C-alpha positions as CSV (number, residue, x, y, z in Angstrom):
1,M,80.3,130.1,179.2
2,F,77.6,131.6,176.8
3,H,79.0,129.0,174.0
4,A,78.9,126.4,176.5
5,S,75.7,127.0,177.1
6,R,74.4,127.5,173.6
7,T,76.1,124.2,172.5
8,L,73.8,122.5,176.2
9,S,70.7,124.1,175.1
10,R,70.6,122.8,171.3
11,R,71.6,119.5,172.7
12,L,68.3,119.3,175.2
13,L,66.3,120.1,172.1
14,W,67.9,117.4,169.8
15,L,67.7,115.4,172.3
16,A,63.4,116.4,173.2
17,L,63.0,115.8,169.7
18,M,64.5,112.4,169.4
19,L,62.4,111.2,172.4
20,V,59.4,113.1,171.3
21,L,59.4,111.1,167.7
22,A,60.3,107.8,169.2
23,A,57.4,108.3,171.2
24,T,55.0,108.9,168.0
25,A,56.2,107.0,165.8
26,G,58.0,104.0,167.4
27,C,55.3,102.1,168.3
28,G,56.5,99.8,165.8
29,W,59.6,99.5,165.7
30,F,59.3,97.9,169.1
31,R,55.7,95.8,168.6
32,G,58.3,92.8,166.6
33,K,55.9,90.1,165.7
34,R,53.6,90.3,168.6
35,T,50.3,91.1,167.6
36,A,48.2,93.7,169.2
37,A,45.8,93.3,171.9
38,Y,42.8,94.9,169.6
39,E,43.1,93.2,166.7
40,L,42.1,89.7,167.8
41,S,39.0,91.5,169.6
42,P,36.1,89.5,168.7
43,E,34.6,92.4,167.2
44,E,37.3,92.2,164.4
45,R,36.6,88.4,164.1
46,P,34.6,87.2,160.4
47,L,31.2,86.4,161.5
48,E,30.2,83.0,162.0
49,L,26.5,82.1,161.3
50,P,25.2,78.3,163.0
51,P,24.9,75.7,160.7
52,D,21.0,75.5,160.8
53,L,20.8,79.5,159.8
54,D,22.2,79.6,156.2
55,S,19.2,77.9,154.7
56,P,15.4,78.8,154.9
57,R,13.0,76.7,157.3
58,A,11.4,73.5,155.6
59,N,8.8,74.9,158.0
60,P,4.9,73.2,156.5
61,Q,2.8,76.0,157.7
62,M,4.9,78.5,155.5
63,V,4.2,76.3,151.9
64,I,2.2,78.4,149.9
65,P,-0.3,76.5,148.7
66,Q,-1.6,76.3,145.0
67,V,-4.7,78.7,143.9
68,A,-7.9,77.0,143.4
69,G,-10.2,77.7,139.7
70,G,-6.6,79.5,139.0
71,R,-5.2,78.9,135.6
72,A,-4.0,75.8,134.1
73,P,0.3,76.1,133.0
74,A,0.1,75.5,129.6
75,A,1.0,71.8,127.9
76,V,5.0,71.8,127.7
77,G,6.0,73.1,124.5
78,S,2.4,74.9,123.5
79,S,3.1,78.4,123.1
80,A,-0.6,78.8,123.1
81,P,-1.6,81.3,125.9
82,P,-4.9,79.7,127.5
83,T,-8.3,80.5,125.8
84,R,-10.4,83.6,127.3
85,A,-13.9,80.9,127.1
86,A,-12.5,78.0,129.0
87,S,-11.8,80.8,132.2
88,Q,-15.1,81.9,131.8
89,T,-16.7,78.6,132.3
90,S,-14.9,78.1,135.7
91,L,-17.5,77.9,138.9
92,A,-14.4,79.9,141.2
93,G,-15.0,83.1,139.1
94,F,-15.6,84.8,135.9
95,E,-13.2,87.3,133.8
96,L,-14.2,91.0,132.5
97,D,-12.8,93.1,129.9
98,D,-12.4,95.8,132.0
99,E,-9.9,98.4,133.6
100,K,-9.7,96.8,137.5
101,D,-11.5,100.6,138.6
102,S,-14.3,101.0,136.8
103,A,-15.6,96.7,137.6
104,F,-14.6,97.3,140.8
105,R,-17.5,100.0,140.6
106,R,-19.9,98.2,138.1
107,I,-20.0,95.5,140.1
108,G,-20.5,96.9,143.4
109,L,-23.8,98.7,141.6
110,A,-24.6,94.8,140.4
111,L,-24.6,93.8,144.0
112,G,-26.3,96.3,145.7
113,R,-29.2,95.3,143.2
114,I,-28.9,91.6,143.5
115,E,-32.2,90.8,145.8
116,G,-30.8,89.4,149.7
117,V,-27.3,90.8,149.0
118,E,-26.1,92.0,151.6
119,L,-22.7,94.7,151.3
120,G,-20.3,95.3,153.8
121,T,-17.0,97.2,153.6
122,A,-15.4,97.4,150.2
123,S,-11.9,98.5,149.6
124,A,-10.9,99.8,145.5
125,L,-7.5,99.3,146.9
126,I,-7.4,95.4,147.5
127,G,-10.5,94.8,144.9
128,S,-12.7,93.4,147.9
129,Q,-16.2,93.8,149.0
130,E,-17.1,92.1,152.0
131,V,-20.8,89.9,151.1
132,R,-23.6,88.2,152.7
133,Y,-25.6,86.4,151.1
134,Q,-27.9,83.3,151.7
135,G,-26.3,83.5,155.4
136,Q,-23.3,82.8,153.8
137,A,-20.4,86.4,154.1
138,F,-17.6,85.8,152.5
139,L,-15.6,88.6,149.6
140,V,-15.7,89.3,146.5
141,R,-12.6,89.9,144.9
142,V,-11.2,92.1,141.4
143,E,-7.9,91.1,140.5
144,P,-6.2,92.2,137.1
145,A,-6.2,89.3,135.0
146,G,-4.2,89.2,131.4
147,N,-6.1,92.3,129.4
148,G,-9.5,92.5,131.7
149,V,-10.1,91.3,135.4
150,R,-11.3,88.3,137.6
151,V,-13.5,87.8,139.2
152,S,-13.9,85.4,142.5
153,A,-15.3,85.0,146.0
154,V,-12.9,84.4,148.4
155,T,-13.5,83.2,152.4
156,P,-12.2,85.8,155.0
157,E,-8.8,84.0,155.1
158,G,-8.5,83.9,151.6
159,S,-9.6,81.2,150.6
160,A,-11.6,80.2,146.9
161,I,-15.3,79.1,147.3
162,D,-16.5,77.3,144.0
163,S,-19.9,76.6,145.2
164,G,-22.6,77.8,147.1
165,P,-24.0,81.2,147.5
166,A,-20.9,82.8,146.6
167,A,-20.9,80.3,143.4
168,H,-25.0,81.2,142.7
169,L,-24.3,85.1,143.2
170,L,-20.9,85.1,140.9
171,A,-23.2,83.7,138.6
172,Q,-25.7,86.2,138.6
173,L,-23.3,88.3,138.6
174,R,-22.0,87.4,135.5
175,Q,-25.0,87.8,134.0
176,R,-26.1,91.2,134.9
177,L,-22.0,92.0,133.5
178,N,-21.9,91.1,130.1
């Protein structure tokens, strides 16, 4: 009898072991060719873009305008850089052989010594000085150009100014700084 109960307990142990193995590893055996529900979920599908989102918009308000008074590109096939004298004759600004920070400081001092100039906020970081001269408000901007800096006058919106009081003030600045 002792032997029979031992055999029964071993058989029950083996049966329990088989059930545990079937329950944990047997899922793939019963699936067959059917697809599991989680494999069809929307999160697993590839991303599809609508046709109008796969290319940039052609919005006319987002077009970058050409800079007035900027250097003209060299002729095709020409490797010569634009001449410095040609850029200094432009009414939209002039160039100085100086570093940006030094030129900005010098321009601020020169503007303070010109009669009729009212100075506003100055920002050396972006290289602009608010100025009011002969009833016109504008910015005097200093930006790196080649081996020096370019000094120009722009409206508060960023458009270049090449005539009127701003051009007159730039001419005075050029005289004082050269």
